[in-house]
PDB file with SEQRES, HELIX, SHEET and CRYST1 records, atoms N, CA, C and O in Angstrom:
SEQRES   1 A   36  MET GLU LYS ARG ASP CYS ARG LEU ILE GLU ILE SER LEU          
SEQRES   2 A   36  TYR TYR LYS SER MET ILE PHE GLN LEU ILE PHE VAL SER          
SEQRES   3 A   36  LEU GLN SER ALA VAL SER HIS ARG ASN LYS                      
HELIX    1 AA1 GLU A    2  ASN A   35  1                                  34    
CRYST1    1.000    1.000    1.000  90.00  90.00  90.00 P 1           1          
ATOM      1  N   MET A   1    -237.910 -19.703  49.190  1.00  0.00           N  
ATOM      2  CA  MET A   1    -237.202 -19.329  50.407  1.00  0.00           C  
ATOM      3  C   MET A   1    -236.135 -20.378  50.774  1.00  0.00           C  
ATOM      4  O   MET A   1    -234.982 -20.045  51.049  1.00  0.00           O  
ATOM      5  N   GLU A   2    -236.552 -21.645  50.770  1.00  0.00           N  
ATOM      6  CA  GLU A   2    -235.597 -22.692  51.149  1.00  0.00           C  
ATOM      7  C   GLU A   2    -234.434 -22.741  50.166  1.00  0.00           C  
ATOM      8  O   GLU A   2    -233.282 -22.913  50.563  1.00  0.00           O  
ATOM      9  N   LYS A   3    -234.747 -22.586  48.871  1.00  0.00           N  
ATOM     10  CA  LYS A   3    -233.668 -22.627  47.885  1.00  0.00           C  
ATOM     11  C   LYS A   3    -232.742 -21.456  48.112  1.00  0.00           C  
ATOM     12  O   LYS A   3    -231.523 -21.611  48.031  1.00  0.00           O  
ATOM     13  N   ARG A   4    -233.292 -20.286  48.395  1.00  0.00           N  
ATOM     14  CA  ARG A   4    -232.444 -19.112  48.624  1.00  0.00           C  
ATOM     15  C   ARG A   4    -231.558 -19.343  49.844  1.00  0.00           C  
ATOM     16  O   ARG A   4    -230.381 -18.984  49.824  1.00  0.00           O  
ATOM     17  N   ASP A   5    -232.102 -19.934  50.901  1.00  0.00           N  
ATOM     18  CA  ASP A   5    -231.323 -20.213  52.106  1.00  0.00           C  
ATOM     19  C   ASP A   5    -230.184 -21.178  51.768  1.00  0.00           C  
ATOM     20  O   ASP A   5    -229.054 -20.993  52.219  1.00  0.00           O  
ATOM     21  N   CYS A   6    -230.485 -22.200  50.977  1.00  0.00           N  
ATOM     22  CA  CYS A   6    -229.420 -23.168  50.610  1.00  0.00           C  
ATOM     23  C   CYS A   6    -228.336 -22.457  49.813  1.00  0.00           C  
ATOM     24  O   CYS A   6    -227.149 -22.729  49.989  1.00  0.00           O  
ATOM     25  N   ARG A   7    -228.753 -21.532  48.921  1.00  0.00           N  
ATOM     26  CA  ARG A   7    -227.770 -20.861  48.100  1.00  0.00           C  
ATOM     27  C   ARG A   7    -226.879 -19.979  48.994  1.00  0.00           C  
ATOM     28  O   ARG A   7    -225.666 -19.906  48.800  1.00  0.00           O  
ATOM     29  N   LEU A   8    -227.502 -19.317  49.968  1.00  0.00           N  
ATOM     30  CA  LEU A   8    -226.719 -18.444  50.854  1.00  0.00           C  
ATOM     31  C   LEU A   8    -225.757 -19.295  51.670  1.00  0.00           C  
ATOM     32  O   LEU A   8    -224.610 -18.896  51.870  1.00  0.00           O  
ATOM     33  N   ILE A   9    -226.184 -20.433  52.135  1.00  0.00           N  
ATOM     34  CA  ILE A   9    -225.288 -21.337  52.913  1.00  0.00           C  
ATOM     35  C   ILE A   9    -224.138 -21.779  52.044  1.00  0.00           C  
ATOM     36  O   ILE A   9    -222.996 -21.814  52.502  1.00  0.00           O  
ATOM     37  N   GLU A  10    -224.419 -22.126  50.769  1.00  0.00           N  
ATOM     38  CA  GLU A  10    -223.332 -22.567  49.888  1.00  0.00           C  
ATOM     39  C   GLU A  10    -222.338 -21.432  49.672  1.00  0.00           C  
ATOM     40  O   GLU A  10    -221.126 -21.642  49.706  1.00  0.00           O  
ATOM     41  N   ILE A  11    -222.856 -20.240  49.451  1.00  0.00           N  
ATOM     42  CA  ILE A  11    -221.956 -19.088  49.228  1.00  0.00           C  
ATOM     43  C   ILE A  11    -221.124 -18.815  50.449  1.00  0.00           C  
ATOM     44  O   ILE A  11    -219.919 -18.586  50.341  1.00  0.00           O  
ATOM     45  N   SER A  12    -221.753 -18.835  51.630  1.00  0.00           N  
ATOM     46  CA  SER A  12    -220.988 -18.536  52.862  1.00  0.00           C  
ATOM     47  C   SER A  12    -219.919 -19.626  53.102  1.00  0.00           C  
ATOM     48  O   SER A  12    -218.806 -19.318  53.527  1.00  0.00           O  
ATOM     49  N   LEU A  13    -220.259 -20.885  52.830  1.00  0.00           N  
ATOM     50  CA  LEU A  13    -219.229 -21.957  52.998  1.00  0.00           C  
ATOM     51  C   LEU A  13    -218.123 -21.754  51.996  1.00  0.00           C  
ATOM     52  O   LEU A  13    -216.956 -21.969  52.322  1.00  0.00           O  
ATOM     53  N   TYR A  14    -218.452 -21.343  50.779  1.00  0.00           N  
ATOM     54  CA  TYR A  14    -217.448 -21.133  49.707  1.00  0.00           C  
ATOM     55  C   TYR A  14    -216.485 -20.043  50.146  1.00  0.00           C  
ATOM     56  O   TYR A  14    -215.267 -20.203  50.063  1.00  0.00           O  
ATOM     57  N   TYR A  15    -217.053 -18.915  50.622  1.00  0.00           N  
ATOM     58  CA  TYR A  15    -216.148 -17.800  51.020  1.00  0.00           C  
ATOM     59  C   TYR A  15    -215.340 -18.167  52.266  1.00  0.00           C  
ATOM     60  O   TYR A  15    -214.174 -17.793  52.392  1.00  0.00           O  
ATOM     61  N   LYS A  16    -215.976 -18.908  53.192  1.00  0.00           N  
ATOM     62  CA  LYS A  16    -215.214 -19.327  54.380  1.00  0.00           C  
ATOM     63  C   LYS A  16    -214.046 -20.214  53.988  1.00  0.00           C  
ATOM     64  O   LYS A  16    -212.959 -20.097  54.553  1.00  0.00           O  
ATOM     65  N   SER A  17    -214.261 -21.092  53.036  1.00  0.00           N  
ATOM     66  CA  SER A  17    -213.151 -21.975  52.614  1.00  0.00           C  
ATOM     67  C   SER A  17    -212.055 -21.152  51.929  1.00  0.00           C  
ATOM     68  O   SER A  17    -210.867 -21.423  52.109  1.00  0.00           O  
ATOM     69  N   MET A  18    -212.462 -20.135  51.134  1.00  0.00           N  
ATOM     70  CA  MET A  18    -211.470 -19.302  50.479  1.00  0.00           C  
ATOM     71  C   MET A  18    -210.660 -18.526  51.477  1.00  0.00           C  
ATOM     72  O   MET A  18    -209.442 -18.410  51.340  1.00  0.00           O  
ATOM     73  N   ILE A  19    -211.331 -17.981  52.497  1.00  0.00           N  
ATOM     74  CA  ILE A  19    -210.605 -17.224  53.547  1.00  0.00           C  
ATOM     75  C   ILE A  19    -209.667 -18.154  54.292  1.00  0.00           C  
ATOM     76  O   ILE A  19    -208.539 -17.781  54.615  1.00  0.00           O  
ATOM     77  N   PHE A  20    -210.142 -19.387  54.568  1.00  0.00           N  
ATOM     78  CA  PHE A  20    -209.291 -20.355  55.281  1.00  0.00           C  
ATOM     79  C   PHE A  20    -208.041 -20.676  54.453  1.00  0.00           C  
ATOM     80  O   PHE A  20    -206.941 -20.791  54.994  1.00  0.00           O  
ATOM     81  N   GLN A  21    -208.230 -20.823  53.113  1.00  0.00           N  
ATOM     82  CA  GLN A  21    -207.080 -21.085  52.233  1.00  0.00           C  
ATOM     83  C   GLN A  21    -206.097 -19.946  52.285  1.00  0.00           C  
ATOM     84  O   GLN A  21    -204.888 -20.155  52.386  1.00  0.00           O  
ATOM     85  N   LEU A  22    -206.632 -18.710  52.214  1.00  0.00           N  
ATOM     86  CA  LEU A  22    -205.751 -17.514  52.252  1.00  0.00           C  
ATOM     87  C   LEU A  22    -204.938 -17.475  53.528  1.00  0.00           C  
ATOM     88  O   LEU A  22    -203.736 -17.213  53.502  1.00  0.00           O  
ATOM     89  N   ILE A  23    -205.603 -17.738  54.653  1.00  0.00           N  
ATOM     90  CA  ILE A  23    -204.929 -17.725  55.939  1.00  0.00           C  
ATOM     91  C   ILE A  23    -203.869 -18.846  55.986  1.00  0.00           C  
ATOM     92  O   ILE A  23    -202.757 -18.640  56.473  1.00  0.00           O  
ATOM     93  N   PHE A  24    -204.225 -19.995  55.488  1.00  0.00           N  
ATOM     94  CA  PHE A  24    -203.282 -21.125  55.504  1.00  0.00           C  
ATOM     95  C   PHE A  24    -202.060 -20.801  54.650  1.00  0.00           C  
ATOM     96  O   PHE A  24    -200.932 -21.062  55.069  1.00  0.00           O  
ATOM     97  N   VAL A  25    -202.260 -20.245  53.475  1.00  0.00           N  
ATOM     98  CA  VAL A  25    -201.132 -19.900  52.606  1.00  0.00           C  
ATOM     99  C   VAL A  25    -200.262 -18.826  53.232  1.00  0.00           C  
ATOM    100  O   VAL A  25    -199.035 -18.902  53.171  1.00  0.00           O  
ATOM    101  N   SER A  26    -200.897 -17.818  53.837  1.00  0.00           N  
ATOM    102  CA  SER A  26    -200.113 -16.759  54.480  1.00  0.00           C  
ATOM    103  C   SER A  26    -199.295 -17.355  55.652  1.00  0.00           C  
ATOM    104  O   SER A  26    -198.136 -16.990  55.846  1.00  0.00           O  
ATOM    105  N   LEU A  27    -199.899 -18.262  56.422  1.00  0.00           N  
ATOM    106  CA  LEU A  27    -199.170 -18.867  57.537  1.00  0.00           C  
ATOM    107  C   LEU A  27    -198.014 -19.706  56.974  1.00  0.00           C  
ATOM    108  O   LEU A  27    -196.912 -19.677  57.521  1.00  0.00           O  
ATOM    109  N   GLN A  28    -198.245 -20.424  55.925  1.00  0.00           N  
ATOM    110  CA  GLN A  28    -197.166 -21.245  55.340  1.00  0.00           C  
ATOM    111  C   GLN A  28    -196.012 -20.364  54.890  1.00  0.00           C  
ATOM    112  O   GLN A  28    -194.849 -20.659  55.167  1.00  0.00           O  
ATOM    113  N   SER A  29    -196.341 -19.271  54.190  1.00  0.00           N  
ATOM    114  CA  SER A  29    -195.286 -18.366  53.711  1.00  0.00           C  
ATOM    115  C   SER A  29    -194.526 -17.760  54.872  1.00  0.00           C  
ATOM    116  O   SER A  29    -193.304 -17.623  54.811  1.00  0.00           O  
ATOM    117  N   ALA A  30    -195.251 -17.388  55.954  1.00  0.00           N  
ATOM    118  CA  ALA A  30    -194.602 -16.835  57.150  1.00  0.00           C  
ATOM    119  C   ALA A  30    -193.637 -17.848  57.752  1.00  0.00           C  
ATOM    120  O   ALA A  30    -192.512 -17.504  58.113  1.00  0.00           O  
ATOM    121  N   VAL A  31    -194.069 -19.069  57.856  1.00  0.00           N  
ATOM    122  CA  VAL A  31    -193.236 -20.130  58.449  1.00  0.00           C  
ATOM    123  C   VAL A  31    -192.008 -20.370  57.555  1.00  0.00           C  
ATOM    124  O   VAL A  31    -190.902 -20.538  58.067  1.00  0.00           O  
ATOM    125  N   SER A  32    -192.188 -20.388  56.252  1.00  0.00           N  
ATOM    126  CA  SER A  32    -191.070 -20.634  55.354  1.00  0.00           C  
ATOM    127  C   SER A  32    -190.087 -19.497  55.442  1.00  0.00           C  
ATOM    128  O   SER A  32    -188.879 -19.730  55.426  1.00  0.00           O  
ATOM    129  N   HIS A  33    -190.574 -18.249  55.535  1.00  0.00           N  
ATOM    130  CA  HIS A  33    -189.650 -17.105  55.660  1.00  0.00           C  
ATOM    131  C   HIS A  33    -188.905 -17.186  57.000  1.00  0.00           C  
ATOM    132  O   HIS A  33    -187.718 -16.867  57.077  1.00  0.00           O  
ATOM    133  N   ARG A  34    -189.605 -17.611  58.040  1.00  0.00           N  
ATOM    134  CA  ARG A  34    -188.953 -17.696  59.353  1.00  0.00           C  
ATOM    135  C   ARG A  34    -187.864 -18.774  59.341  1.00  0.00           C  
ATOM    136  O   ARG A  34    -186.808 -18.605  59.951  1.00  0.00           O  
ATOM    137  N   ASN A  35    -188.131 -19.883  58.640  1.00  0.00           N  
ATOM    138  CA  ASN A  35    -187.150 -20.953  58.579  1.00  0.00           C  
ATOM    139  C   ASN A  35    -185.890 -20.495  57.809  1.00  0.00           C  
ATOM    140  O   ASN A  35    -184.769 -20.888  58.132  1.00  0.00           O  
ATOM    141  N   LYS A  36    -186.105 -19.676  56.812  1.00  0.00           N  
ATOM    142  CA  LYS A  36    -184.955 -19.188  56.016  1.00  0.00           C  
ATOM    143  C   LYS A  36    -184.072 -18.291  56.873  1.00  0.00           C  
ATOM    144  O   LYS A  36    -183.059 -17.782  56.394  1.00  0.00           O  
TER     145      LYS A  36                                                      
END                                                                             
């Protein structure tokens, strides 16, 4: 059970970081387009 919980936490953190990166990249592209 504990190992499964740790795995779930790792997966959730991994996906959260991926989503954060996607949002950051989209924001950067939007800002660059706005500056142009």
